[in-house]
C-alpha positions in Angstrom: 130.0 93.9 52.9 128.0 91.0 51.6 126.9 93.1 48.6 130.6 94.0 48.0 131.6 90.3 48.1 128.9 89.5 45.5 130.0 92.2 43.1 133.6 91.1 43.5 132.7 87.5 42.7 130.7 88.6 39.7 133.6 90.6 38.4 136.1 87.8 38.8 133.7 85.5 36.9 133.3 88.0 34.1 137.2 88.2 33.8 137.5 84.5 33.8 135.0 84.2 30.9 136.4 87.2 29.0 135.0 90.7 29.0 131.3 90.8 29.1 131.3 87.0 28.8 132.4 87.2 25.2 134.9 84.8 23.7 138.5 86.1 23.8 139.7 87.6 20.5 142.6 86.0 18.5 145.3 88.5 17.6 147.4 87.9 14.6 150.7 89.9 14.1 151.4 91.0 10.6 154.4 92.8 9.1 155.5 94.3 5.8 158.3 96.6 4.5 156.3 99.4 2.9 155.2 102.7 4.5 151.8 102.7 6.1 150.5 105.4 3.8 151.7 103.6 0.6 149.1 101.8 -1.4 150.6 98.5 -0.2 150.3 99.7 3.4 146.7 100.7 2.8 145.9 97.3 1.2 147.3 95.4 4.2 145.4 97.6 6.5 142.2 97.0 4.4 142.8 93.3 4.8 143.0 93.7 8.6 139.7 95.7 8.6 138.1 93.0 6.5 139.2 90.2 8.8 137.8 92.0 11.8 134.5 92.6 9.9 134.2 89.1 8.6 134.9 87.4 11.9 132.8 89.8 14.0 135.9 91.0 15.8 136.9 87.4 16.8 140.2 87.8 14.9 142.2 91.0 15.0 145.2 91.6 12.7 147.8 93.9 14.1 149.9 95.5 11.3 153.5 96.6 11.6 154.6 98.5 8.5 158.0 99.9 7.4 160.3 96.9 8.5 159.2 97.4 12.2 159.5 93.7 12.5 162.7 93.4 10.6 163.9 93.2 7.1 162.0 91.2 4.5 164.1 88.0 4.8 163.9 88.1 8.6 160.1 88.6 8.6 159.8 85.5 6.3 161.9 83.5 8.7 159.9 84.9 11.7 156.7 83.9 10.1 157.9 80.4 9.3 158.8 79.7 13.0 155.7 81.5 14.3 157.2 84.5 15.9 154.9 86.6 13.7 151.8 85.2 12.1 151.6 87.0 8.7 154.0 88.6 6.2 153.2 90.5 3.1 156.0 90.5 0.6 156.8 90.4 -3.1 157.0 87.0 -4.7 160.7 87.3 -5.6 161.5 87.4 -1.8 160.4 83.8 -1.7 162.6 82.4 -4.5 164.7 80.5 -2.0 161.9 78.0 -1.5 161.4 77.5 -5.2 163.7 77.1 -8.2 160.7 77.7 -10.4 160.1 81.0 -8.8 163.6 82.1 -9.8 162.6 81.9 -13.5 159.8 84.4 -13.0 162.2 86.9 -11.3 164.6 87.0 -14.2 164.4 90.1 -16.3 162.1 90.2 -19.4 161.0 86.5 -19.2 157.2 87.2 -19.4 156.0 89.9 -21.9 153.1 91.5 -20.1 151.0 91.5 -16.9 148.2 89.7 -18.7 150.6 87.0 -19.6 151.8 86.8 -16.0 148.3 86.5 -14.8 147.7 83.5 -17.1 150.7 81.9 -15.4 149.3 82.6 -11.8 146.0 81.1 -12.8 147.4 78.0 -14.4 148.1 74.8 -12.4 151.9 75.5 -12.9 151.5 78.2 -10.2 151.1 75.4 -7.7 154.4 73.9 -8.7 156.2 77.3 -8.8 154.8 78.9 -5.6 152.0 77.4 -3.6 153.3 73.9 -2.9 157.0 75.0 -2.2 155.8 77.6 0.3 153.4 75.1 1.9 156.4 72.8 2.4 158.3 75.7 4.1 155.3 76.1 6.5 153.6 79.0 4.8 150.0 79.3 3.5 149.5 81.7 0.6 146.1 83.3 1.2 145.7 84.6 -2.3 147.9 85.3 -5.4 145.7 88.2 -6.8 147.6 91.0 -5.3 149.4 91.9 -8.5 152.1 94.4 -7.6 152.9 97.3 -9.8 151.0 97.7 -12.0 154.4 97.8 -13.6 158.0 98.3 -12.6 160.2 101.3 -13.2 163.8 102.3 -12.5 164.3 105.5 -10.5 167.8 107.0 -11.3 169.9 110.0 -10.4 171.1 110.2 -14.1 169.3 109.8 -17.4 168.7 106.4 -18.7 167.6 106.2 -22.4 168.5 102.6 -23.2 169.4 99.2 -21.8 173.0 100.0 -22.7 173.0 103.1 -20.4 172.5 100.8 -17.5 176.1 99.3 -17.8 178.2 100.6 -14.8 175.2 102.0 -13.1 175.5 101.8 -9.3 172.3 99.8 -8.8 170.5 98.8 -5.7 169.4 95.2 -5.4 167.9 93.1 -2.7 169.8 90.0 -1.5 168.1 87.9 -4.1 170.1 85.5 -6.3 167.9 86.0 -9.4 168.5 89.8 -9.3 172.2 89.2 -9.1 172.1 87.0 -12.3 169.7 89.3 -14.2 171.3 92.7 -13.4 174.8 91.2 -13.7 174.0 90.3 -17.2 172.8 93.8 -18.0 176.2 95.1 -16.6 175.1 97.1 -13.6 177.4 97.7 -10.6 175.1 96.0 -7.9 174.9 97.2 -4.4 172.8 95.2 -1.8 170.9 97.8 0.3 167.9 97.5 2.6 164.7 98.9 1.1 164.3 101.5 3.9 167.9 102.7 3.3 167.5 103.4 -0.5 166.4 107.0 -0.1 169.6 107.9 1.8 171.7 105.8 -0.6 170.3 107.7 -3.6 170.8 111.0 -1.7 174.4 110.2 -0.7 175.5 108.5 -4.0 175.9 105.1 -2.6 173.6 104.0 -5.4 172.4 105.8 -8.5 169.4 103.8 -9.2 166.7 101.4 -7.8 163.8 99.5 -9.5 160.4 99.5 -7.9 156.7 99.1 -8.5 155.5 102.5 -9.7 153.0 102.5 -6.9 155.8 102.7 -4.3 158.0 105.4 -5.9 156.1 108.4 -4.6 155.4 107.0 -1.0 159.1 106.3 -0.8 159.9 109.9 -1.9 162.5 108.7 -4.3 162.0 111.5 -6.8 163.1 114.0 -4.2 166.6 112.7 -4.7 166.5 111.0 -8.2 164.7 112.8 -10.9 164.5 110.2 -13.7 161.8 107.5 -13.9 162.2 104.8 -16.5 159.6 102.2 -17.2 161.4 98.8 -17.3 158.8 96.1 -16.9 161.7 93.7 -16.0 159.5 91.2 -14.3 155.9 90.9 -13.0 155.1 89.9 -9.5 152.4 89.6 -6.8 152.5 90.9 -3.2 151.9 87.7 -1.3 149.9 87.6 1.9 151.3 84.5 3.7 150.5 83.1 7.1 152.2 80.6 9.3 150.7 77.2 8.4 150.2 75.9 12.0 148.7 79.3 13.1 146.3 79.2 10.2 145.2 75.6 11.0 144.7 76.5 14.6 141.8 78.9 13.5 138.3 77.7 13.2 137.0 76.8 9.8 134.9 79.9 9.6 137.9 82.1 10.6 140.1 80.4 7.9 137.4 81.2 5.4 137.2 84.7 6.5 140.9 85.3 6.1 140.8 83.8 2.5 137.9 86.0 1.6 139.5 89.0 3.1 142.7 88.4 1.1 140.8 88.0 -2.1 138.7 91.1 -1.6 141.8 93.2 -0.5 143.7 92.0 -3.5 141.1 93.1 -5.8 140.9 96.5 -4.3 144.7 96.8 -4.4 145.0 96.0 -8.1 142.1 98.4 -9.0 143.6 101.2 -7.0 147.0 100.8 -8.6 145.5 101.1 -12.0 144.0 104.5 -11.1 146.8 106.0 -9.0 149.9 105.4 -11.2 149.4 108.2 -13.7 148.3 110.6 -10.9 151.5 109.8 -8.9 153.6 110.4 -12.0 151.9 113.7 -12.6 152.5 114.8 -9.0 156.1 113.8 -9.0 156.7 115.8 -12.3 155.0 118.8 -10.7 156.4 118.7 -7.2 159.9 117.2 -7.7 160.6 118.0 -11.4 160.8 114.3 -12.2 160.6 113.1 -15.8 159.2 109.8 -17.1 160.8 107.8 -20.0 159.8 104.7 -21.8 162.7 102.8 -23.4 163.0 100.1 -25.9 163.1 96.8 -24.0 163.9 94.6 -27.1 167.7 94.6 -26.4 167.0 93.5 -22.9 164.9 90.7 -23.9 167.4 89.6 -26.5 170.2 89.8 -23.9 168.3 87.7 -21.4 167.3 84.8 -23.5 170.7 83.1 -23.7 171.2 83.9 -20.0 168.0 82.0 -19.1 169.0 79.0 -21.3 172.4 78.9 -19.5 170.8 79.0 -16.1 168.5 76.2 -17.2 171.5 74.2 -18.4 173.3 74.7 -15.0 170.3 73.8 -13.0 169.5 77.3 -11.5 166.0 76.9 -12.9 164.2 73.6 -13.6 164.7 72.1 -17.0 161.7 72.6 -19.3 159.9 75.2 -17.1 160.9 78.2 -19.3 159.2 76.6 -22.4 156.2 75.6 -20.3 155.8 79.1 -19.0 156.3 80.7 -22.5 153.5 78.5 -23.8 151.1 79.5 -21.0 152.0 83.2 -21.4 151.4 83.0 -25.1 148.1 81.1 -24.8 145.9 84.3 -24.7 
């Protein structure tokens, strides 16, 4: 009996101290909207693995893909108030916090990914993104998760020009910039959740959607829409953001580990996109009978220039920012 009491006391002490006397792990809940087996899903999982590795298991990131924690807007709100710790979402999703970010979400403002990269590496990026999100209670862990590497439209009917997009039943997210940009193009816009797009294309609720090329095959869009058109309408990053208070509650070493993991996972994500895009297109052609078209974007660029100036005049985007961004984009 005495021995049993001694064992029980030791067991209770071990539980009080944590298993085996080790410090209790910190669990961070993370969400995103993409399938787990998509490149974005794999990049987020890689981030989680790197965090565990770099913290020696002291910090564990639990990942919930495919809108398990809600739609994108809901997950951003949830991260802001601390109901979840991390969210991984496209930069246009955050434009409600920054009028400057609205500019970058307009169609054909920045001519290339290289030009966009110059903007994200310039101090103007702090004004456009980092500081506004910090004011909203979100810390951006890195801005190097360039999403794409380019954007396409997936359509149930052939599109050979910008003019062909007029009257197209076109899926958009509930983002003001998209309404302005695609309204100027003349599409018939339908707000639809990302995870409902496949069914929408299949049933005819929408005829087209735009997407990073890296998400088209994981979302299986070409099973129901056979035409892929390269659009390059805007450039964006997949942002890993964390609740500011939660981030500051971590130790200095843990914060450094999260920042390093985000940088490393972002580099991997961009490199993988570059190699997988062409392979995905080949598979969609072979398996689904899809076709791939590159159209002349010059009419779209010409169409949007006066729209951008009008939005600047009405205060939708900050005065002078367009010219500042154009100068940075052209600096290379």
